[in-house]
N, C-alpha and C positions, 0 to 999 in steps of 0.2 A: 420215411423222410419225404418221398415224393407225394404221399398222400397228405401230409401235413401242409406241403406247399400248395397242393391243389385246393385244399380247405380254405387256405388263407387267401387264395386268389379268388374263390367264390364270395368269401366274406367281403373282400375289397370291391368286387363288381357290385354286389348288393348295396353296399354303403355308398358307392359312387352313383348308382341309380337313384337312390334316395335323396342324395344331396342335389343331383340334377333336378329332381322334381321340386325340392324345396326351393331352389333358386328361380325355376320357371314360375312357381306359384307367386313368389315375391315380386318377380318382373311383371306378371300379369295384373297383379294388384297395383303395382306402380303404375302401369299403363292405364288402368281404369282411373287411378287417382289422378293422372295427368289429364286425361279426357274430361273428368269431372271438374277440373280447374281447381283443385286443391293446391295449397301454397307450398307443400312440401311432401316428400315420400316418407310414408311410415311402414314400419316392419323391419324384420331382420335383414341386414345388409352384409352378412357374412364375416363381420369382425369377431374374432374369437376373444375369449376373456384375456388372453395373453396381451393383445394389442391394447385393450382397455386398461389393464393393470400396468403395463409398461409406460403408456402415455401419463397415467395418473401418478405414477412414482416420479417421473421426470419432471412433471409440473409442480409436484409438491416441493422437491428439492430446488426447483427454480425459484419458487416464492420464497423459500427460506434463504437462499443465497442473496437474492436482491434485498429483502427486507433486513438481513443481518449487516450487509454493507451500509444500508441506509441508517441502521442504529449508530455505526461508527461515524457517519457524516453528521447526524444530528448531535451526537455527543460532543464532537469537535465544535460544532456551532454554539452550543450551549454551555460549553465548559467554563467554569470559573473556579478559581481557587477557593477553598473554604474561608469563610470569614471568621478569624480567631482574635488576632490582636485588636482589630478595629470593630469589635462587636458592639461597643457602647457609643460609636461615632455614628452621628447621623449622616455625615458625609465626609469624604476624604478628598482634599484638594492636592493634586500633584501637578508636576510639569507634564509635557505631552507624553501620552502613552504610545503613541504610533506616529509613523510618517506617512502622510497622505499626499499622493501626487496624481494630477490628471494627465494620462498618457495619450498622446494623440496617435490615431491609427490612420494610415493612408487608406482613403476610400471608404472609411467607416466612421462612426460616432467616437468622440473621445471616451476613454474609459478611466474611471476613478479606481486607483489601487492604493492599498495600505499595507504597511508592514509594522509588526510590533517592535518596541524598544526594549532591550534586555537589561539596561541599566537605569537607575532612578535619574529623572530630570529633576534636579533640585531647585527649590524656591527659596527666595530671601525670606528670612524670619519676619522681617518687617511687614511683609504681605498679610500678616495675621491681623493687624490692627484693623484694616478695612473689612475683613471677614467678621470680626467681633462686632462690627456697627450693624451687620445684617439683623433685622428684627427676628427674635426667637432664639438667637444663638447665645448660649450660656458661657461657653469657653472655646478657645481655639489652642490645640496643643501642637507645638512644632515638634514633629517626631524625627528621630534620627535612629539609625541602625548600624551596627558594625559588629564584626565577629570578635569573639573573646574566647581565647584558649585557656582552659584550666589545666589542672594537673593531668598526666597521663594522656594529653592531647584531647580531652573532653571539650567539645565545642558548645558555647553559649551565645545567645544573642544579646548584644549590648544595647541599652536604651537609657535615655534620661529618666529620672524618677517620675517626672510629670507625665510620661507615656504609660505609667502603671494605671492610670484612670481610664485607659482605652479598652482594657479587656473586660472588666476591670480586675486589677490584681490588688490583693490587700495583705498587710503585714500579719503574720502569725505570731512574730516575736520581734522585740527590739524597735528601732526607730528607723526612719527614712535617712539615706545618705545626704549629707550636706556640704562636705568639704571634698576637695579633689582626690584625697586618698581613701574614700570611703566607698562601700559598695553594699548593696542589698541582694542577696542570692536566694534562689529557689530553696524551699525547704528540703527538697530531695537531694541537695548537694552534699549532705552528710557532715555539714560543719555547724557550729553554733555561734550565736551573736557574740561579738567580741573577739572572735578568732582572727588571725591574720592568714591570709592566702596569697599565693603568687598567681597573677593573671598576666597574660601576654595579649597586648592589644596593638597589633601592627609592628612590634618591636620586641626586644628581650623582655622577659617576665619581670613584673615589678610587684612589690608587696601591697596589699589592700586590706584594710580592716572591715570586717563584716559588721555592719551596724544593725542589720535586721534580716529576718527571714520572710520570704514571700510564700503565701499558701499555694500549694501545687495547683497547676492549671495551665495546659498547653505546653509548648516546648519550653525547656529549661531556659532562663533568662537571667541576665545580670543588670541591675539598675544602679546607675551612678547619679550624682548630683547633676541637675540640669546644665549648668555651665561647664562642668567637667566633661559631660557626655558630649557637648557641642565640640570641644577641643579634641577629645579622643576620636571622634568621627573623621577628623581631618579637614573638615569644612566648616569652620566656625562662621556664624552668621547665616548659614543655609541649612535648610531642612529637607529631608527625604519626602516628607508630606506634612501637610497641615490638617490635623483632624479636628472636625467640627463637632462639638458636643452641645446638645439641646435638649430641653425638657419636653418640647412638643414637636410639631411639624415646622420644617423650614423651607422657605421658598427656594427651591433649587435654582430658578432663573436669577433671583437676586444673588445667590452665591457666585454664579458664573459671571455676573456683572462685576461683583466686588473682587473676584480672583484676578491675578496678573494675566496679561495678554497671553494666549496660547495654552493657559493651564486647563486642566481636566478636572471636572467635579465627578467623583464616583459615588454612587449611592447604591443601596441594595447589594445584590451579589457581586457587582462589579468591585466593591470594596475589596474583596479577596484577591483580585488581580493586582492591587497595589501593594499589598504586603508579600505576595509570592508571584513573581513575574514568570515563573517557569511555565505556568499553564498557558498564559497569553502567548508566550514565545513559542511554545509547541503547537498551539492551535492551528496556525495557517498550514504548517506541514502535514499535520494529521488530517486536516480538512482536504488538502490536495491529494493525499494519498487515498483517503476514503472515498473522495469523489471520482478519482481515477479508476479505482478498483470497482466502485459501483458502476461506472460506465462500462467497464470490461465485463462485469458480471451480467449486464443486460445483453451485451453483445454475445457473450458465450451462450446465454440462455436462448436468444433468437437462432443461433447456429445449431445448437443441440436439439431444441424443441422443434424447430422448423423442419430439421432433417427427419426427426422421429415421426412426426405427423405426415409428412410427405410420404414417407416410406409406408406408413399405415394405410394411407389412402391408395398409393400405387399398388400395394398388394391385393387390394379389393377392387382393382380396375375391372376385372371380369364381371363382377356383380353390377357395377355402375354402367358397364357397357350394356348388359342386358336391360337395365332400366331405360337407357337412352334408346335402345332398339325397340322396345314395346310402347314407346310413346311419352316417357317422362321428359319434361322440359329442362333446358339447361339451368334455369333458375331454380326449379325444384331440387335438383341434384345438388347444386351449390348450397341451398338452405339446408339440406339435409345433412351434408358433411359439416358445415359450420355449426349447426345446432347440435350434432352428435359430440363434436369436439368441445363445444360450450358446456355441455352436460358433464363431460369429464373434467374440464378445467375449473369449473365453478367449486365443486366440492374440494378439488386439489388445492385451490387457492384459499378457501376457507380453512382447510387443515394447515396449510404451510404459513399462514399470516401469523397466527399466535406462536407458532414454532420459531418463526424468524426472530422474534424478540428474544426468546431464549437463546438461539444460537449467536445473535449479537452480543448478549450478556456474556455468554460463554467466551467468544472470542476477546472481548474487552477483558475479561478475567484473566485469560492467558497472558494478554499483554501486560496487565497490571502485576500479575505475578512475576514476570520476567523483568520487570522494571523498565519496560519500554515506553511508558507514559509517566508523567510527573505524578507525584503522590497525590496532589490536589485535583487531578484531572477525574472528574466524576462521570458516571454513566447516566445518560439521558434516555429514558424509555417512554415513548408516547406512541399512540395508534399510527402516527404518520408513516414511519418505515414499513409497518405492516400493511397499510393501505397502498403504499407505493408498490410493494412486492405483489399484492393481490391484484391491483390494476394492471402491473406490467405482465403478469402471467395470463390474465384473461385476454389481454390485447395481443400478446405474442401467439397465444393458442389459436384464437379465432382467426387472426390474420394469416397465420400459417396454413390453417385449414382452407381458407378462402382461396390462397394462392395455389395450394396443391390441387384444388378442385377445378381450376381454370382450364387446365389441359383436357380433363375429362369431359368438360362440357362444351369444348369448342368443336369436337369431332362430330361428324354427321351421324345420325342414328344408323344409317345403312352400314357405315364403316365401323361402327362402335365395336363390334365383336372382333373384327380383324385387327384394329387398333390394340385392343386389350390383349390379344393373343401373344404379341411380340412387342418388345420395346423398340422405339424408333432408333434408327441407325446413327442419326446425328442429333446434336444438341440444338435446341431452339436458337436462331440467330441472336436474339436479344441476350441469351445467356452467355453465348460465346464472346459477343462484343463486351459485355459488361465485365466478364471475367478477364478479358485481355486488358480492358482499362485499368482494373485494379492491379494487374500484374505490372503494368507500365509504372503506375503510381509507386508500387513498391520498389521497383528498380530505380525510380528516380530518388526515392527516400534512401535507398542503399547508396547511391552515389553521394547524396549530401551527408549521410552519416559517416562516410569515411573521411570526409574533409572538415566536418564541424568539429567543435570542441564544447566542453562544458554542458550547461543545461540544454542548448540547442541540439547537441548530439543525442542526449538522452530522449528528448521529445522526439526527434525524427526516428529514433530506433523503435519507440512505441508505435508510431505511424507505420513504420515498415512491417511490423508483426501483424497488425490489423489489416493492412492491404493484402498481404500475402494469404492470411487466413480466409478472407473474404473470396480472393481469387481461387483458393482451393475449393471452397464450398461450391463456387459456380462451375468450375471447370472439373469437378470430381469425377464424372464419367469419363472424360477424356484421360485423366490421370490413371483411372482404373484400367482402361484399355491398354495404356502404355505399360503399366506394371504387369498386366497379364502377358503381354508380349515378352517382356524382359524375364520375368520369373516362370513363365509357362514352361519353357524348355527344361528348366531344372526340375520342375514337377513331373514332367513326362519321363525324364530319366530316372527319377526315382521310382516310380511305378507307372509303367506304360499305360495301363488300362485306367486306373483310378486318376492318374495324372491328366489323361485325356479328357476324362469327364470333368475334372476340376477346372481345367482351362476353358472347356466349353461352357461350364456353368458360369464362371466369372466373366467371360467374354459376352455371353448372351444377355446377361443381367447387368449391364454397366451402369445403369441408373441406380440400381439397388447397391451395387458395389461403391458407387460414388457417395451414396448417403452414408455408407459405413466408414469409408476412407475419411471422410471430413471429421467426425468427432475423434477418431484415432489420431489423425495429424494435428488436431487442435490440442488434445491431451498432451502430446509429446512436445509439440511447439511451445505452447503456453508454459507448462511446468519447466521444461528445459531452459527457455529463455529467461524466466524470472529467477530460477534458482542458480543458474551459472552466470547470469548477469551480475548477481550479488556476490558470488564467489570471485568473479573477475575483478569488480571494484574493490573488494576487500584485499585481495592478493596484491593488486597494484598500489593501493594505499600503504599497505605494510612495506612493500618493496621500496617505494619511494622514501618513506620515512627511514628505513634502514639504510639504504644507499646514501642518503643525505645527511646522515648523522656523523659528526666529527668529534663528538664530545667523548671523553673517556669515562666520566663519572656524571651523575645527576643528583641534585638535591631535590627531594619530593617531601610532601607533608601528609600525614594521615589526618590532618584537620582541614580548615578551609583554605589554606594556601601557605606559602613559604614567605616569611617577612622580607620586606624590601632590603634590609640590611645584609641578608645572607649573601647576596651576590657580591657586595663589596668585600665581606669578610672572607669569602672564598678567593677573591681576586688578590687579597693581601697575602695569602699563604705562598710560601716558597715552592716553586715547581708548577704553579698554576699559571698559564699563559693566557687564559681567557675564561670569563665566567658570565654567560648571557642569561639575564633574567627574561623569562617567557611569561606573558600574560595574555590569555585568550579572551576574545571579545567578538562581538557581532557588529558588522557594518552594513547599513542599507545603502544600496547603489543601483542605478539602472544598468541593465545587462541586455545586450542584443541577442534575441533568441528568434531564429526562423524569420528574420526580417523585421520584426518587431522589438521595441524596447519595453522591458518590463521592470518593475521594481522588485528587487530581490534582497532577502537577508543573506549575507555572505559571512563565512567563518574568516576571522582575522586573528593575527598575532601581533602583540607589541613585543618587539625585542630590543635589546640594548645595542649600542653601537659596534660592539665586537662580535656580532651575530656571524659575520663572514668566516670566523675562526672555528665556530662550533656547529654550524650547519651549512648544508650545500643544497639549496633548493634547485640547483641547475639553472643558474641565470644564463639566459640567451642573449640579453642586451642590457647594458647599464652596469651598476655595481651596487651591492648591498652596503658598502661602506659609506654611501651618500645618503643612507636613510637616517636623517636628522631633521629636527624641526618639523615643518609641514611637507613631508615627503611620503610616498607610498610606493611598494613594489607590488606588481599585480601578476598573478598566475596567467598563463596563456588561455586558460579556459574562461576567464571573465575579462580579458583585455579588450575584446570587441573592437579591434583595429586601433587601439591607443598604442602609442610609442613612447620611448623615453623623451622626456620633456614635455609631454602632453599634461594638461590640468584637467582633473576629474572631480566633479562634484559628488560628494557622499555625506552620509550622516553617521556620526559615531553612535555607540550604544546608548548614550543619553539623549540623543537627538540633536547634538550639536552639529551644525553644518560646517564642514570644511572643504576646501579646495586644494589638496595637496598636488604637488608636481610629481609625476611618475618618474622614478629614478631607476627602476629595473623591471624587467619582465623575466619570469622563470617558469620552467616547465613542470615542476613537481608540485602541482597545485593540490592533489589528494593528499600527499604526504605532509605538506606545510601549510594548508589553508589557502583560501582564495586571494588573501591580502596579507602583506607584512607591513606594519606601521612602527614608527618610533615608540619605544616603551613609555617614555615619559608623556607623550600624547595620549596613550590609551589609559595609563594610570591616572591621569588627571580627570578623566571622565567615566570613572568606574566606581562601582558601588563599594568595593573593598580595595584597600591599599596592598593586599597580599598578591603575590605572584603564584603562577601555577607550578612552575618548576624552574630550576636554575641548571643550565648546561655548563659543565666545567671541562676545560681542555687542560690536561696535565695529570701527571701521576702522583698527586699530593694526597696526604691523609686528611680527609674532610671531617673527621670525627669531632675535632675541637669546634668546628662551626656548627655541626648538627647538634652538639650537646648545648649550645647557647640558646636554642630555640625549641619551645615545646612542640612535639609531634613531628619535628623534621628529622630526616635520616638521609644518609648518602647511599646510592644504589648504582647499579651498573646500567648501561644503556638499555639492556633488555627490559627494565622496568617501565620506560616509556612504551615499549612495544607491547607489553601486557596491558597497559592502561588503554592504549589504543586499540587493541584487540577487543577489549570489553566495551568501549564506546561503539566500535563497528557492530558488535554482536547486538547491542541494545537497539542500534538503528535498524538492524535487519530483522528484528523479532516481528515488527508490525507487517513487514512483507511476507515473511514466511507464514504467519498466521492466516492472513488473507489468501495468500497463494494456495496453501493447503486447502482451504475452504473451496476455492473456485476449481482447483485441480481435481478435488474430490467429487465435485458435481459433474465435471467433464467425464470423469471415470465412470460414474453412474449413468451418464448419458451413453457412453460407449457400450457398457454392458447391456443397457436396455435396448439400445438399437440393434445390436447383434443378436440378442435373444429374440427380439420381434422379427427380425429378418429371417432367422432360422425357423422360428415356429410358423411363419407364414408359407414355408416350403412343404407343408405336409403332403400336398397333392403331387409334387415333384418327387418326393421320396417314395410315396406309394406307387408312382407310375415306374420308377426305377426297380422297385421290388417286384412289380408285376411282370416286367420284361426279363426278369432273371437275376437281377443284381442281388448279391447277399448283403447282409447287414454289415459285414466286415468291410465289403468293398465300398459301401456307401459312407461308412465312417472314414475310411482312408481318403475317399474323395473329399470329404468335408474338411479333413485335416489339412490336405494339400490345398484346397480352395481357401481355407482360412489362412494358411501360410502365405498365399498369394496376395490376398486382400489386406490382411493385417501388415504384411511385410511392405506393401506399397504405402499404406497409411503411415506406418512408422517411419519409412524412408523419407516420405514427404514431410512429416514433422521434424525429422532429424535435419533435413535440408533447410527448412525454414529457420530453425533455431541456429543452425551453423552460420547461416548467412547473417542473421541478426547479432549473433555473439562476435562474429569477425569484425563487423561494423563498429560494435561497441568497443571491442578490445583496441581496435585501431584508434578510436577517438580518445580513450582514456589513457592509453599507454604508448600510442604511436606505433605499435606492432600488432599485427593480426593474430595475437596468440591468446585466446581466452582461456581462463582457468576452468577446467572441467575435471572435477574429482572423479576418478574411474569408478569407484564403488558406487557413488550416488547415481552416476549416469547408468551403469548397469542395472542398479535397483529400479530406476525409473522405466527403462525399457522393459525389464522383467515383469514389473507389475502391469504395465499396459498390455504386453503380449499375452501374459498368463490369464489376465482378466477377460481379454477379448477371445482367447481360445476356449476358456471355460464357458463364456456365454453362447459360443457356437456349438461346441460339442455336447454340454450337459443337456440342452433341449433336444438336440437331435437324437441322443441315445434314447431319451424318454419317448420320443415320437416313434422310433423304430421298434421299440418294444411293443407298441400297442398295434391294433389293427390298422392296416393301410387304409386311407380315406382318399378317394381319388380327386375330390374337389377341395381338399385342404380344410374341411370343417371337422 
């Protein structure tokens, strides 16, 4: 046994001597190169393959992450609903498609903001005459659309027969409808021409004679006589759109001049947004989410990549010190470090750029599969996101290398070897000051988050996380020293010898430990904040909706909605004390956020006058009973300093501007929407006359009412909770997909950084073995040191996430009680801890099995 140890010591000594000679030769060559005036140093710089592979892997995934988020942003920018019904139309003239306003900024230029409208802004049919006079126009079709419910709750799109020319649609049997009681149905309906069917259009089902069958193509539709369709739509004399038919090109400018004031002329792909508004309505939110996560991904990339490259350069400080000592100039060393990193970053970016498009398509596919994006929301793939990821990776890599080389090149040649032998005891002043500034900014954001509400609170919480993460990256070595002092005592108690070595190793290499702590804290803080913020909002929303429900039963529909007469019919039943018709919509309004006013699309509900008996949104001032005429109730999240009696300007779903009086302020904005409006006001400006559901107070039998309407049924209050849960799930899918991608990259950065830091300690492990430490003692030391460093990083991440979640929970619910599922939290911490421990112990075990190498090469 002793002979084997002596042979190992001799092999280690020989290897150390050879390594020293190689380093000296490289330094001598570098010195000659410096004297010769060469621009950079050439030759081996002591970087092992592990360092190159680790940096290469991190840069590849960084490119993929940034490019994938870019794909989502580009898809949101270019998204248009597919053109189906208006395929034969050269242009489609509609009312305004969005609300645009110029928002003034104190101390900056005004900003133009816009929000899409979710309901059709109708035009007078008489406006078609001026459009027909435009040269080249063959015909103008006033198009109307309304929901039709057939047997078994099957939903059809109702139109006038003149709209059949827009697809175009042709009869395969029979004739076109001409009288009010006639209809032409899709051939897939399973009926024959001449049959009588019962169709429900906004009221109870009525019989209609099928005069013809339309050849299959597109969504199933029902065509009525033009005048009958105008009456059935509920808005006679008005059209949802005026479709322009032409044999050749038509001057779009002339159409705009002939169109009514404020109208929109849609051509090309924009025609799809007219027939399906869901894509246009979802575009701003998806664009905001994509842009926010793209910015976060760039920040995460900078933190992870810069820490990894700085660690790689720092671990080779001895070689660079030798170069400086024998005459290499600071510029030569800097150029060498940057050039070396560029040679790694360039192929990594070239490989990651095309992969980013595939990753973006995969993320989009997951969202589409889960129903998180509208059916018409298409995927846009172009070289732009890949180029953005490529450029961001090259810039981040080279900039990180340049910054990491500054300290190495600022020291004097005579002091170079001494500086490289031991890490500085204190952080640079600029780093300490900058870290303290970001820490103060984070504390300020924390104070604002606990008092803000609504969108302003969410925005400030995002700023809080970013500020604390940057502060952690800058103050990492100080955090590492503090963590070593706190956890070092426990390590020494577990194992006196190995624990003392672990504490010494963690304390002596605070810069290295700080580089490790940062990605660990980032992984825990980012994933924990995003996951548990979503669970907190979901839980609060469900709790508010459940606590505020006073209804005993609810009428819901399997089709497009509940007919308007259902609420009156339920109200007439014995035992029913209230029946509130609820109609969801979207309202555009200015909201104060972080001192600025921004144009926002807000969720709203139209409710009938007896809403106070069936729902309790927790009114803090005013009365819901006053919600009549031009009145509005606001949640405190969007009230922005308004009070009962104030008049607020807003725009309904079809763009109609109103100035209602505030009659109530309520607290349960997540559970009941941002605004409550009178039901009749919302219904008069909606695309469909149907309600979303009817809340019923009383223990009456609702089956007679449900039997009168196709697809309508009576259910318990839990039905609304189930529907709300599904809506919240769909809203969270986008966040979960992107968060999983970013958290995966951060985890890769953690593993790569830890593996690189461990692999760079070959010389240290060899020296420990030479002085008599056994493999078991070294491994025990590493396990305890990993527990200290990873424990500090995880504790820092938990602290950042806890502070952020407490602020968010206070903002959304009024209580600092975030919803943190224990199993999900345990899984997150276990994954980070296990991955980090494996990244330390696996390379160390491999190194200790080989021959000791005194200089770490």
